[in-house]
C-alpha positions as CSV (number, residue, x, y, z in Angstrom):
1,X,-3.5,-24.0,4.9
2,X,-0.1,-24.8,3.5
3,X,2.7,-23.0,5.5
4,X,5.8,-21.7,3.8
5,X,9.1,-22.1,5.7
6,X,10.6,-18.9,7.1
7,X,13.6,-17.4,5.3
8,X,16.0,-18.8,7.8
9,X,16.7,-22.5,8.9
10,X,15.8,-23.7,12.4
11,X,18.3,-26.1,14.0
12,X,16.7,-28.2,16.8
13,X,20.1,-29.0,18.4
14,X,21.1,-25.3,18.6
15,X,17.6,-24.4,20.0
16,X,18.0,-27.1,22.8
17,X,21.5,-25.7,23.7
18,X,20.0,-22.1,23.9
19,X,17.2,-23.3,26.1
20,X,19.6,-25.0,28.5
21,X,21.8,-21.9,28.7
22,X,18.7,-19.8,29.5
23,X,17.6,-22.3,32.1
24,X,20.9,-22.6,33.9
25,X,20.7,-19.2,35.8
26,X,17.2,-20.0,36.8
27,X,18.2,-23.4,38.3
28,X,21.1,-21.8,40.2
29,X,18.8,-19.2,41.6
30,X,16.4,-21.9,42.7
31,X,19.2,-23.8,44.5
32,X,20.3,-20.8,46.3
33,X,16.8,-20.0,47.4
34,X,16.3,-23.6,48.7
35,X,19.6,-23.4,50.7
36,X,18.6,-20.1,52.2
37,X,15.2,-21.5,53.1
38,X,16.8,-24.4,55.0
39,X,19.0,-22.1,57.0
40,X,16.1,-19.9,57.8
41,X,14.2,-22.9,59.2
42,X,17.1,-23.9,61.5
43,X,17.4,-20.3,62.8
44,X,13.7,-20.1,63.4
45,X,13.8,-23.3,65.5
46,X,16.5,-21.8,67.8
47,X,14.5,-18.6,68.2
48,X,11.4,-20.5,69.3
49,X,13.3,-22.3,72.1
50,X,14.8,-19.0,73.3
51,X,11.4,-17.3,73.2
52,X,9.8,-20.0,75.3
53,X,12.3,-19.6,78.1
54,X,11.8,-15.8,78.3
55,X,8.1,-15.7,77.8
56,X,7.3,-15.4,81.5
57,X,9.7,-12.5,82.0
58,X,8.3,-10.6,79.0
59,X,4.7,-11.0,80.2
60,X,5.3,-9.1,83.5
61,X,6.8,-6.1,81.8
62,X,4.4,-5.9,78.8
63,X,2.2,-3.1,80.2
64,X,5.2,-0.9,81.0
65,X,6.8,-1.4,77.6
66,X,3.6,-0.5,75.8
67,X,3.3,2.7,77.8
68,X,6.9,3.7,76.9
69,X,6.7,2.6,73.2
70,X,7.2,5.5,70.8
71,X,7.3,5.0,67.0
72,X,10.2,6.7,65.3
73,X,9.6,9.5,62.8
74,X,9.8,8.4,59.2
75,X,11.0,11.0,56.6
76,X,10.2,10.3,52.9
77,X,12.1,12.3,50.3
78,X,12.4,12.2,46.5
79,X,13.6,14.1,43.5
80,X,11.5,15.3,40.5
81,X,12.9,14.4,37.1
82,X,13.0,17.7,35.3
83,X,14.8,16.3,32.3
84,X,11.5,15.0,30.9
85,X,8.7,17.5,31.8
86,X,5.2,16.2,31.8
87,X,3.4,16.9,28.5
88,X,0.1,18.5,29.1
89,X,-2.6,17.4,26.7
90,X,-5.2,19.8,25.2
91,X,-7.8,18.2,27.4
92,X,-5.7,19.0,30.5
93,X,-4.8,22.5,29.3
94,X,-8.2,23.7,28.1
95,X,-10.4,21.5,30.3
96,X,-12.2,19.8,27.5
97,X,-15.2,18.0,28.9
98,X,-15.1,14.9,26.7
99,X,-14.0,11.3,27.0
100,X,-10.4,10.6,26.0
101,X,-8.1,7.6,25.7
102,X,-4.3,7.9,25.6
103,X,-1.2,5.9,25.1
104,X,2.4,7.1,25.8
105,X,5.8,6.2,24.4
106,X,6.5,4.0,27.4
107,X,3.2,2.1,26.9
108,X,4.0,1.6,23.2
109,X,7.5,0.3,23.9
110,X,6.1,-2.2,26.4
111,X,2.9,-3.3,24.7
112,X,2.7,-2.4,21.0
113,X,4.6,-3.9,18.1
114,X,4.8,-0.7,16.2
115,X,6.0,-0.7,12.6
116,X,4.2,2.4,11.4
117,X,2.7,5.2,13.5
118,X,-0.9,4.2,13.0
119,X,-0.1,1.0,15.0
120,X,0.0,3.3,18.1
121,X,-3.8,3.5,18.4
122,X,-4.8,0.0,17.4
123,X,-5.4,-1.0,21.1
124,X,-7.4,2.1,22.0
125,X,-11.1,1.4,22.6
126,X,-13.6,1.8,19.8
127,X,-11.0,2.7,17.2
128,X,-9.9,0.9,14.0
129,X,-7.4,1.7,11.3
130,X,-8.0,-0.2,8.1
131,X,-4.4,-1.3,7.5
132,X,-4.3,-4.0,4.8
133,X,-0.5,-4.3,4.7
134,X,2.5,-2.6,6.3
135,X,2.9,0.8,4.6
136,X,-0.6,1.0,3.3
137,X,-1.5,4.5,2.0
138,X,-5.3,3.9,2.1
139,X,-5.8,3.8,5.9
140,X,-8.9,5.7,7.1
141,X,-9.6,5.8,10.9
142,X,-13.0,4.4,12.0
143,X,-14.6,5.1,15.3
144,X,-17.6,3.8,17.2
145,X,-19.8,6.3,15.3
146,X,-18.1,6.4,11.9
147,X,-16.9,3.8,9.3
148,X,-13.9,3.5,7.1
149,X,-15.9,5.1,4.3
150,X,-16.4,8.3,6.4
151,X,-12.8,9.5,6.6
152,X,-14.0,13.1,6.7
153,X,-15.6,12.6,10.1
154,X,-12.4,12.4,12.1
155,X,-9.5,14.7,12.5
156,X,-5.8,13.6,13.0
157,X,-3.1,16.1,14.0
158,X,0.6,15.7,14.6
159,X,2.1,18.6,16.5
160,X,-0.7,20.9,15.1
161,X,-0.2,19.7,11.5
162,X,-3.5,18.3,10.1
163,X,-2.8,14.8,8.6
164,X,-6.4,14.2,7.6
165,X,-7.2,15.3,4.1
166,X,-10.6,16.4,3.1
167,X,-9.9,16.6,-0.6
168,X,-12.2,13.6,-0.8
169,X,-14.3,11.5,1.6
170,X,-13.4,7.9,1.0
171,X,-10.8,5.3,1.7
172,X,-8.6,6.0,-1.3
173,X,-5.3,7.9,-1.6
174,X,-7.2,11.2,-2.0
175,X,-9.2,10.9,1.2
176,X,-7.0,8.9,3.6
177,X,-4.8,10.5,6.3
178,X,-1.2,11.1,5.7
179,X,-0.1,8.8,8.5
180,X,3.2,8.0,6.8
181,X,4.5,11.5,7.3
182,X,5.2,10.7,11.0
183,X,7.9,8.1,12.1
184,X,7.1,5.8,15.1
185,X,10.4,6.7,16.7
186,X,9.5,10.3,17.2
187,X,6.1,9.7,18.8
188,X,5.8,10.8,22.5
189,X,2.1,10.1,23.0
190,X,-1.3,9.7,21.2
191,X,-4.5,11.1,22.6
192,X,-7.9,10.4,21.1
193,X,-10.9,12.7,22.0
194,X,-14.1,10.9,21.3
195,X,-16.5,13.2,19.5
196,X,-18.5,15.0,18.5
197,X,-16.6,18.0,19.9
198,X,-16.7,20.8,17.3
199,X,-16.5,23.5,20.0
200,X,-12.7,23.2,20.0
201,X,-12.1,21.8,16.5
202,X,-13.6,22.1,13.1
203,X,-16.9,20.4,12.1
204,X,-15.1,17.3,10.8
205,X,-14.5,16.3,14.5
206,X,-17.9,14.7,14.7
207,X,-16.3,11.3,15.0
208,X,-13.4,12.3,17.1
209,X,-9.9,14.0,17.2
210,X,-6.6,12.2,17.4
211,X,-3.7,14.3,18.6
212,X,-0.2,12.9,18.0
213,X,2.6,14.5,20.1
214,X,6.2,14.0,19.0
215,X,9.4,14.1,21.1
216,X,11.8,17.0,21.5
217,X,15.2,16.4,23.3
218,X,16.3,17.9,26.6
219,X,19.9,16.7,26.0
220,X,21.9,15.0,23.3
221,X,20.3,11.8,22.1
222,X,20.8,9.5,19.2
223,X,19.3,6.2,18.2
224,X,18.8,3.7,15.4
225,X,16.3,0.8,14.8
226,X,15.7,-1.9,12.3
227,X,12.6,-4.2,11.9
228,X,11.7,-7.0,9.6
229,X,8.7,-9.3,9.1
230,X,7.2,-11.9,6.8
231,X,3.8,-13.5,6.6
232,X,2.6,-16.4,4.5
233,X,-0.7,-16.4,2.6
234,X,-2.4,-19.2,0.7
235,X,-5.9,-18.3,-0.6
236,X,-7.7,-19.5,-3.7
237,X,-5.1,-20.3,-6.3
238,X,-2.6,-17.8,-5.0
239,X,0.1,-18.3,-2.3
240,X,3.3,-16.6,-1.3
241,X,5.1,-14.6,1.3
242,X,4.8,-10.9,2.1
243,X,8.0,-9.3,3.4
244,X,8.7,-6.0,5.0
245,X,11.8,-4.3,6.3
246,X,12.3,-0.9,8.0
247,X,15.3,1.2,9.0
248,X,15.1,4.3,11.1
249,X,17.4,6.7,12.9
250,X,17.2,10.0,14.8
251,X,19.5,12.6,16.4
252,X,18.6,15.5,18.7
253,X,20.1,17.9,21.2
254,X,19.2,21.0,23.3
255,X,21.6,23.9,23.7
256,X,20.4,26.5,26.2
257,X,16.9,27.5,24.9
258,X,17.2,26.0,21.4
259,X,16.4,22.3,20.7
260,X,16.3,20.3,17.5
261,X,15.6,16.8,16.3
262,X,16.0,15.0,13.0
263,X,14.3,11.7,12.1
264,X,14.7,9.5,9.1
265,X,13.0,6.2,8.2
266,X,13.0,3.9,5.2
267,X,10.3,1.3,4.6
268,X,10.2,-1.4,2.0
269,X,7.1,-3.6,2.1
270,X,5.3,-6.2,0.0
271,X,1.6,-7.0,0.5
272,X,-0.7,-9.9,-0.2
273,X,-3.4,-9.7,-2.8
274,X,-6.2,-7.3,-1.8
275,X,-8.8,-7.9,-4.5
276,X,-9.9,-10.9,-6.5
277,X,-11.6,-11.2,-9.9
278,X,-14.9,-13.1,-9.8
279,X,-17.8,-14.1,-12.1
280,X,-21.1,-15.7,-11.2
281,X,-21.3,-19.4,-11.9
282,X,-24.0,-20.4,-14.4
283,X,-22.9,-23.9,-15.4
284,X,-19.8,-26.0,-15.8
285,X,-18.9,-24.9,-19.4
286,X,-15.4,-23.3,-19.6
287,X,-12.8,-22.9,-22.4
288,X,-10.0,-22.0,-19.9
289,X,-8.6,-23.7,-16.8
290,X,-7.6,-22.4,-13.4
291,X,-10.8,-20.8,-12.0
292,X,-11.8,-21.8,-8.5
293,X,-15.5,-22.1,-7.5
294,X,-16.4,-20.7,-4.1
295,X,-19.2,-18.6,-2.5
296,X,-19.3,-14.8,-2.2
297,X,-20.6,-13.1,1.1
298,X,-24.1,-13.6,-0.1
299,X,-23.4,-17.3,-0.6
300,X,-23.8,-17.1,-4.3
301,X,-21.5,-19.5,-6.2
302,X,-18.8,-17.5,-8.0
303,X,-15.6,-18.3,-10.0
304,X,-12.4,-16.7,-8.8
305,X,-10.1,-16.3,-11.8
306,X,-7.5,-13.7,-10.7
307,X,-6.0,-11.5,-8.1
308,X,-5.2,-7.8,-7.9
309,X,-3.9,-5.1,-5.6
310,X,-0.5,-7.0,-5.0
311,X,1.2,-3.9,-3.7
312,X,4.9,-3.1,-3.2
313,X,5.8,0.2,-1.6
314,X,9.1,1.9,-0.9
315,X,8.9,5.0,1.4
316,X,11.3,7.5,2.8
317,X,10.4,9.9,5.5
318,X,12.4,12.9,6.6
319,X,11.5,15.2,9.6
320,X,13.2,18.3,10.9
321,X,12.0,20.0,14.1
322,X,13.2,23.1,15.8
323,X,12.0,24.6,19.1
324,X,13.0,27.8,21.0
325,X,12.0,28.7,24.5
326,X,11.3,32.5,24.3
327,X,10.7,32.5,28.0
328,X,10.3,29.7,30.5
329,X,6.6,29.5,29.7
330,X,6.5,30.5,26.0
331,X,7.9,28.2,23.3
332,X,8.0,28.6,19.5
333,X,8.4,25.6,17.2
334,X,8.7,24.8,13.5
335,X,8.3,21.4,11.8
336,X,9.3,20.5,8.2
337,X,8.5,17.0,6.8
338,X,9.2,15.3,3.5
339,X,7.6,12.0,2.6
340,X,8.4,10.1,-0.6
341,X,6.6,7.0,-1.9
342,X,7.2,4.8,-5.0
343,X,4.6,2.0,-5.2
344,X,3.3,-0.5,-7.7
345,X,0.2,-2.6,-7.7
346,X,0.4,-5.9,-9.5
347,X,-2.1,-8.4,-10.8
348,X,-2.1,-12.2,-11.4
349,X,-4.3,-14.3,-13.7
350,X,-5.3,-17.8,-12.5
351,X,-6.5,-18.7,-16.0
352,X,-4.6,-20.9,-18.4
353,X,-5.3,-22.3,-21.8
354,X,-5.4,-26.0,-22.7
355,X,-1.6,-26.0,-23.2
356,X,-0.9,-24.2,-19.9
357,X,-0.3,-20.6,-21.3
358,X,-1.5,-17.8,-19.0
359,X,-4.7,-16.1,-20.3
360,X,-5.2,-12.4,-19.6
361,X,-7.1,-11.0,-22.6
362,X,-10.1,-11.8,-24.8
363,X,-13.7,-12.9,-23.9
364,X,-13.5,-16.2,-22.1
365,X,-16.2,-18.6,-21.0
366,X,-15.7,-19.3,-17.2
367,X,-18.3,-21.7,-15.8
368,X,-20.9,-20.7,-18.2
369,X,-20.3,-16.9,-17.9
370,X,-18.8,-15.0,-20.8
371,X,-16.2,-12.7,-19.2
372,X,-14.6,-9.9,-21.2
373,X,-11.0,-9.7,-19.9
374,X,-10.0,-7.1,-22.5
375,X,-12.4,-4.3,-21.5
376,X,-13.6,-1.6,-23.9
377,X,-11.0,1.1,-23.5
378,X,-9.3,2.1,-26.8
379,X,-7.3,5.1,-28.1
380,X,-10.7,6.5,-29.3
381,X,-12.5,5.5,-26.1
382,X,-10.1,6.3,-23.2
383,X,-12.8,6.2,-20.6
384,X,-14.1,2.8,-21.5
385,X,-13.9,-0.1,-19.1
386,X,-10.4,-1.2,-18.2
387,X,-9.2,-4.7,-18.7
388,X,-9.4,-7.3,-15.9
389,X,-5.6,-7.5,-15.3
390,X,-4.0,-4.1,-15.3
391,X,-1.0,-2.9,-13.2
392,X,-0.7,0.5,-11.5
393,X,2.3,2.7,-10.7
394,X,2.3,5.5,-8.2
395,X,4.7,8.3,-7.3
396,X,4.1,10.6,-4.3
397,X,6.0,13.3,-2.5
398,X,4.3,15.2,0.3
399,X,5.7,18.3,2.1
400,X,4.4,19.4,5.5
401,X,5.1,22.5,7.4
402,X,3.9,23.4,10.9
403,X,4.5,26.5,13.1
404,X,3.3,27.2,16.6
405,X,3.8,29.6,19.5
406,X,2.4,28.5,22.8
407,X,2.3,29.7,26.4
408,X,1.9,27.4,29.4
409,X,2.0,29.5,32.6
410,X,-0.8,27.6,34.3
411,X,-1.8,31.0,35.6
412,X,-4.8,33.2,34.8
413,X,-4.3,33.3,31.0
414,X,-2.7,30.9,28.5
415,X,-2.8,31.0,24.7
416,X,-1.5,29.3,21.5
417,X,-1.2,30.0,17.8
418,X,-0.8,27.2,15.3
419,X,-0.5,27.1,11.5
420,X,0.1,24.3,9.1
421,X,0.5,23.6,5.4
422,X,0.5,20.2,3.6
423,X,1.3,20.2,-0.1
424,X,1.4,17.3,-2.5
425,X,4.6,18.1,-4.3
426,X,4.2,15.1,-6.6
427,X,1.2,12.8,-6.7
428,X,0.8,10.8,-9.9
429,X,-1.0,7.5,-10.5
430,X,-0.6,5.6,-13.8
431,X,-2.9,2.7,-14.6
432,X,-3.1,0.7,-17.8
433,X,-6.4,0.1,-19.4
434,X,-5.2,-3.1,-21.1
435,X,-3.1,-6.0,-19.7
436,X,0.6,-5.9,-20.4
437,X,0.2,-8.8,-22.9
438,X,-2.1,-6.7,-25.0
439,X,0.4,-3.9,-25.3
440,X,2.6,-5.9,-27.6
441,X,-0.3,-7.6,-29.4
442,X,-2.3,-4.6,-30.7
443,X,-2.6,-0.8,-30.8
444,X,-5.7,-1.1,-28.6
445,X,-3.3,-2.0,-25.8
446,X,-1.4,1.3,-26.0
447,X,-3.8,3.1,-23.7
448,X,-3.8,4.1,-20.1
449,X,-4.9,6.7,-17.6
450,X,-2.9,9.1,-15.5
451,X,-4.3,11.0,-12.5
452,X,-2.3,13.9,-11.3
453,X,-2.9,15.5,-7.9
454,X,0.3,17.5,-7.9
455,X,-0.3,20.9,-6.4
456,X,-3.2,19.9,-4.2
457,X,-2.8,21.3,-0.7
458,X,-4.5,22.2,2.5
459,X,-3.6,24.7,5.3
460,X,-5.0,25.4,8.7
461,X,-4.8,28.2,11.2
462,X,-5.8,28.0,14.9
463,X,-5.8,30.5,17.8
464,X,-6.8,29.3,21.2
465,X,-6.9,30.9,24.7
466,X,-8.1,30.1,28.2
467,X,-8.9,32.5,31.0
468,X,-8.8,31.4,34.6
469,X,-10.2,34.3,36.7
470,X,-9.9,32.3,39.9
471,X,-12.5,32.5,42.7
472,X,-14.8,35.0,40.9
473,X,-18.3,34.1,41.9
474,X,-17.1,30.5,41.8
475,X,-14.2,28.8,40.2
476,X,-14.7,29.3,36.4
477,X,-12.5,28.9,33.3
478,X,-13.3,30.3,29.9
479,X,-11.9,28.8,26.7
480,X,-12.2,30.5,23.3
481,X,-10.6,30.3,19.9
482,X,-10.6,30.7,16.1
483,X,-10.1,28.0,13.4
484,X,-9.8,28.2,9.6
485,X,-9.3,25.5,7.0
486,X,-8.6,25.9,3.3
487,X,-8.3,23.2,0.7
488,X,-7.2,23.2,-3.0
489,X,-7.8,20.1,-5.1
490,X,-5.8,20.2,-8.3
491,X,-6.8,17.1,-10.2
492,X,-5.8,16.3,-13.8
493,X,-7.0,13.0,-15.2
């Protein structure tokens, strides 16, 4: 594989100087340790001589000393950090009898290179998020019992707001969770409940439930972060570098019983090709150049003649959160989120004519196979097959609202009320049916399709309670609740 140089030069001399500077403190520490060790050996030698001369005297008084020996009392004290109270998970609070796996913000900072929030669960057992590039909007969650094509069999919540969408059951924009509406900087912990467990959640929890808990401040806090990455790819006849850059900031404070937090993040990301155009190889006859012969997963020889799904996404995420402590054990909270995405999906043809001109239209013979690159869609046949090389443009704006009132007395009775609404303020996808070259060549190229999901939404309502009667014919706890989901799919295509 050919490697592309990183976007910054590496100077060997500067690198060597940096290594020597880093090694100097270690060498000084080692010298001090060696000197101390030599002094300790000399002191030990003196003690051995002194001990030998007094050994006889000590032996005669050993029995008496043992009888009089009394160990001193040791007092251990400490302070409880009340500035960051322990967050009780739903499994702890409602005694849910199922297997869970968790990761906290401290664990994430130490062990997870997290660019987007779905990275938080990539090391949890038996879970997989199909992330094809940073900022991917088609990222279903797969478990040990469900696949990426069964997105409707898991549930993902963030502070009670349902991120999973059941407008469709697939791994497309319609059926994938709205991960991007949560910023990594606001995440406090992630808890996955391995399903099925529909007694506490809706029937879609047959694969499992992921609860994301975000942070709320206990004092004034502010922070900012920036990340960047690049990765080289070289596959078939396509190679390049995919870049990403992310900027995020937050501010929060607590004044008496009222606390607030605001988070903002901006992501710009380029992805590598996701799909490739192929045709079965029949013989060696071709009237175009550039196709590469390889084998498909079934080891059937195919010609690879183009790439697609070369995505570029630019996302902005805003999050406002308010919380008010009505009493020391009852808290009300409200969350407002806005996520905006502008994305393009590009294509690339590997085919060239005899004089080196790129070929994107017409019926071409590729290794004995006649391939129609133009497709059949026309102004009079809008739903005909699209061309082989067509770009896509997407605009998305998602609003999310969440409200909750919870008690946590740890006494005989606790309860909570949750409500959420997620609305697709704008969701438009525009895809051409002919390649851009055909648009200027003929009227047949002036066709395309627009899919509008604007207005689609889903809302949830939850009421939960737990009764702990104490030692009433045994120690028992009773959990109960009510759940309702409602979805509206407004599709115009």
